[in-house]
Structures are given as structure tokens and as C-alpha cells.
N, C-alpha and C positions, 0 to 999 in steps of 0.2 A: 606307262610310257612305251613307246615304241623303241626297238633295238637303235633304228636310226636316229631317234630323239636323244637315246642316252649317248650315243656316239658323237653326235653334235655338241652335246652338253661337255662331254670330257675333252673333247677337242678344245673348246674355248678355255677350259680349265687349264689344258696343257699350255695353250699359247700364252696365258697370264702367270705361267709358274716361274718362280724365281730361281736363282742358282741352286742346283743340287749338290750340298757339300755332305757327300755320303760315305758309309763305310759298311762293308760286308760283315755281318756278324753270325757267329755260329756255324760256320763251315767245317766240315769234318767231325762236328757235334754227334755223338751217337747218343742213343736213348739213356736218359740218366744223367746227362752232363749240362742240360741247359737250365737247371734250377739250382738254388742253394748260394752260399755266400762267394764262390769262386765265379759263378756266373754274373752275380750282382756286381762284384768287383769288376769285372771285364767290361761290363756295359758303362759303368760309372766312369772308369778310366778311359774309354772309348770316347765318351761325349766331352770329355776335356778337350779334345783335339779340335774343337768349335765344329763338330759333327752335328749336322742338322737332320739328316735322313739316315735311318739305319735299314738295311736290307737284310731282314730276318731270313736266313738262307738254310734251306735243309736239304738233305739228298735221300733219294728212294732208289731201291735196286731193282734192276731186271737180271736174270741170270745171265744172259749172252746178248751179243748185239743183234741177234736174231729172234730173241724171244719177245713174246707178245703180252706178257703180263707184266705190271709194274707193282712191286709188292709194297706199296707205301704205308700199309697197316702194320706190318710186321717189323721186329728188330732187323737191323739197328736204327731204323729211322726214328727220330724223336716222336713222340707221342703228340696227338693234339692238344692234350693238357700243357704240354711243354712250350708248344708253339704259340698257344694263347697266352701265356704266362710271358713269354719273351716279349710278344707284341705290347701286352700292357706295361711290362716294365720299361720298355723303351719309351712308350707314350708318357709314361709319368715322369720321364728325364727330358721331356719337352722335344721328343722326337716325331718326326713324321716317318712312317713305316711304309716300306715296299717289301710284301711278302713275296720270296722268290723259292717256289719249289722246284728242285731240279732232278732228273733222272740220271742215275749213274749205272755203269755195267758192273756186275759183281765180279766177273773174271778180270778185270782191270782195263777191259777196252774203253777207250775214250768214246764218251757219248756221241761224239761228232760221226762215228762210225756205225751207229745205229742204221740199219739199211734192210730193204727187201726188193724182191723183182719188182719193175715197173708195173708189170701187169700180174694179176692174180694166176696162180700155177696150182693145180690140184695137188694137194698133200704138202705144199710149201707154207709157210708162215706168209702173211700179207700185211700191207701197210693198213688195210681197213682194220684187221684185227687189232694191230698196234695202237692204232689211233683211237680204237674204242677204249682201250685200256688206259691210254694217255689223257684222254678226254675225262674220264671217272676221276683220274689223279688230279688233274688241274681243277676240274669243277669242286672237288671236295675242299681244296683249299682256297678256291674263290669264294666258297659259302663261310670259311673262316675269315677270309679278309673283309667280307662285307660285315659279318658279325662283329667282328673287333674294330671296325672303321679304319682300316688300313687304307692310305691313301692312294697305294699303287700296287699293282700285281704283276709280277713278270712271269709270262706264260710259257717260257722256255729259254734255254741257255746252251748257245753252241751246238745246236743240231744241225750240223752241216748239210748230211746227206739227206735229213728230212726236210730241210727249207725248201727243196724243190717241190715239195707236195702242196701247191698252192690251195688247191680246192679245200683240202683237209684243213689246212690252218684257218682259212676264212670261215668254215663252218664251226671250228673250234671256238673262234674270237666271238662269233654271233652267239654261241652258247654261253660263253663267259659274260658277255653283256647282259644275258638275262639274269643271270645269279648276282652279278656285281657292278656297281656303279662308278666305280672308282677309275683312275688312269690305268691304262693297259700298255704294257710295253713287251717286246721281244728282245732279247740279248742274244743278237748274232755273233758269230766268231769273228776275230781279227780277220782283215782282209776280204771278207764276206758281205760288207755293207752293200755293194753293188749287184749282189746276186740274189737278195731277197726281193721277190716281185709282187708282196702283199703288204709292203710298208703303209699303205693307205689304210689298212683296216686297224692299226693300233693307233694310239694317242701320241706315244713318244717313240722315236727311233733309238737303239741303243746298241752298243757293241763292245767287245772286249777290246780294250787298247792297250794290248802288250806289243808295242812297237818299238824297235830298236832305238837307242838314244838319238843316234844320228839320222833317224829317218822321219822324225816327226812332222817336219815341213812338207815332205815330200806325201805321206800318207794323209795329212789333214787336207792337202790340196784334193788328192783322189776321193775321199769321204765326202768332202763338201760338194763336188761334183755329182756323186752318186746319188746323194739324199735331197739334192735340191728339187728335183722334179715332184717331189711329195709334199713340200712345204710343211713339214712337220718338225717339231723340236728334236734336238739330237743330244744326247748325253752319253758318257762311257759308263755302262752297267757295270764294268770291270775295268781295273786298270791298276798297275803297281809293278812292282820289282822285288825280288828277293834281295836280301842284305847278302850279296856274294859278290867277289870281284869280278866274276865272269858275267854276271847276270845283265848289265846294263845292254850287252849286245845282243842278248836273247832272254828277255824277261819273262816269256810267256813258258820256259822250260824248268818247271820247279826241281827238276832232278839234275840240272847242270852241274858239273863238278867244279869246284871252286872254294876257296876260303872264305870264311865270314868277313864281311866288310861293310859297315855301317855306313862310311863315306860314300861307297860305291851307290848304295841304295838313295842317299841323300841327294847325290848328284842327278841320279836319273830323275828323281821327283822334280828338281829344280828345273831341269830340261823339259820335261813334260809339262808343268805348269807355264813355264814362260811361252813355250810354242802354242800351246791351247788357249792362254790368257789373250793372245792376240788375235783369236778367233771368236767374235761375239756369238757366232752360232752354237759353239761347244757350251752346253746349258748346264755342266757339272760332271761330277764322277761319284762313283760308288766304289771306293777303293777297295782292293783286294789285299789282306782281309785280317778280320780281328777275331780271333776264336774265342769260345764260350770259356775257355780256362787258360788263361795266360801262364807262360814260363815267368819264373821269378825274374824281377827286375835286374837283380845282379847277374843274371844270365844273359842277359841282352846282347852283349858283345860277343858271344859265342853262337848265338842263334842266327841261323842264315837263311830263315823262311821268309814270307811276305809281310808278316805283320811288323809293324814299326814302333811297337810299344818299347819304351827304354832306349831307343836308338835315335840317332841324329836325324832322321827323317821325319821323326815324330814333330819336331818344331817347325820344320819346313811345312807340314801338312797344316798344322795348327795356323801359323802365319797367313799360309795362302786361305784357307778356309774363313779365317777371321776377316781378311780383307774383303772377300766376296760377299759374305754374309752381311757386312757392314755396308757394303756399296749399293 
């Protein structure tokens, strides 16, 4: 089957896709944390919220934002066996799986700032060198996604400076389609939906929906106009809010100062679901996030991170997902 035929087939599958009631699982997990009773408990508790899609999400490191080697085979990245085990356990619980390999920068720089000169300069690192390593990284997990029957592969996350390299992304996607026949998406960052010029090459458009609680209507209007020319299904590959009193106004900032507040998180989810629920073109969410090792339920009220385990927002998610999956 040609690459074009594969793309046509996945486009048809994407068009028929139901609501994506998803959760990000395993983020910040390091080698040795994705298997065992705690990881099994985490997955089983997550599924109770009427979750139907699990984004098995791992991170690999490059040293700096200008490094050109992604060290996905080395610690702290989870092993291939751990990735395969997580996929199989999620599927055993009835989940559809999106495999989401993400590159991070070891010195703490956000991956959106990975960047190189627009033209090659002798002695300087280049986009070509970086994309060669990134392609090996993504194709490695594309092979795993194919072998384990993952329904979707996310080929990148919030790579704002790299988004402009249209030719390189198109080449990468064509290579991914040679290795993997499932659905392909790319997770652009918030506010970037209109800046990616190669949406036609993927099956589903997705972004990080960390919008202030009082801006959802305006941002949804903007996103709708930005994606309409492509005729592709859209969903939020990430969305959520920490359980912190200050976070609904800036949900993307995990380090924002504030006090733990489960009701604030719940209010954010209610507002997000209400606004998006009126937009039929929003095909779902993969919420952020659910760690492989949960905090104790009795500590939920004091926990101010994104996970909603044991917090008021858990029921909000369960009810909304339940209504969508039944509809």
C-alpha cells in the first residue's frame, strides 16, 4: 500500500472517530516506575473516570535546546519493555491507546525553545542534524505503536520553534506512515493552532488547551477559524488545570504560586467542558494528567498538581466523559 493510500485510509478512520474521552498516563515517569502494583493501581483508578483513551506518554532527553542528539535509549527514559507493558495493560482494561513520545531538554529549557539557525552555518548545530535524530526517535516508537496495535501516534508536542520547519515535518510524517498505519496527530502548543502550516499531512489536529477560564469562547472561535481550511477532526491532546486557587486564570503554569484548591480545579473543568460541549467540532480531550504512581487518596486535598485523583474534579470528569461516551 502506498503512503498516499495509507493516508487516505487513516483520514477516513479519523472522520468516523467517536468522542475521545482521554487521559495522559505516565508523564514524569522514570525508568522503573511504569510496572508493578502501583502502576497497575494507577491505570485501574484512571479508567474508573469513564476514560476510553489512554495516552501512554514518555519523555526522552537532549542535553540543551541546541543539542542534536535525543538520548531515548538511556535513563531516565522508561524502557521499551515498560512502554509495551503499559500499552498492553491499558488495552486489557478496554482502552484505545495513543503512544506519545516527547522530547525534553535536560537543563530544564522548555522544548518549545529547541531552535537552530534557519540556514546551515559551518561549525554550528543544524536543523538537519536535529531532525535526523528526532526522526530516529519517533520511528523507534512508531514501530512499537505498530507492533502493539496502538490506535494513534502523536509525533510531537509543543515544538513551537520547530513548527516552522514544514518540509522536515512532512518528510517525517511520510516516513512514519511507512512504519505505522494508525492515526497520526501532532500536539501543537496553546495559541499555535493557526501557525502550523502542515496540518493537511496529519489525520487529526490537536493542541494543548490550557486557556484561561474566562477566555474559552474567544479561543474556541479563533481555533475554529484556524483549522477550518484543513477539514480535519480536532481534539485537545492536552487540557487541564492544577488544583490551585490561582490556576484557573493561568492553567498552563505548573509552578504558579497558590494554595491547594480542589474546587477551583473543578470549576475550571466545568467551564471548559461547558464551552467545548457547545462546539461539535471539538472531538474530545486527553486530559493532563495521571501519573504512574499516585499520591495517597488521603493526601488529595493537599495536592495542588494537575491530577484529579481523589479531588472534586474527578466526578466532573467522570460525569462528562460518561455522557459523551454514551451519546
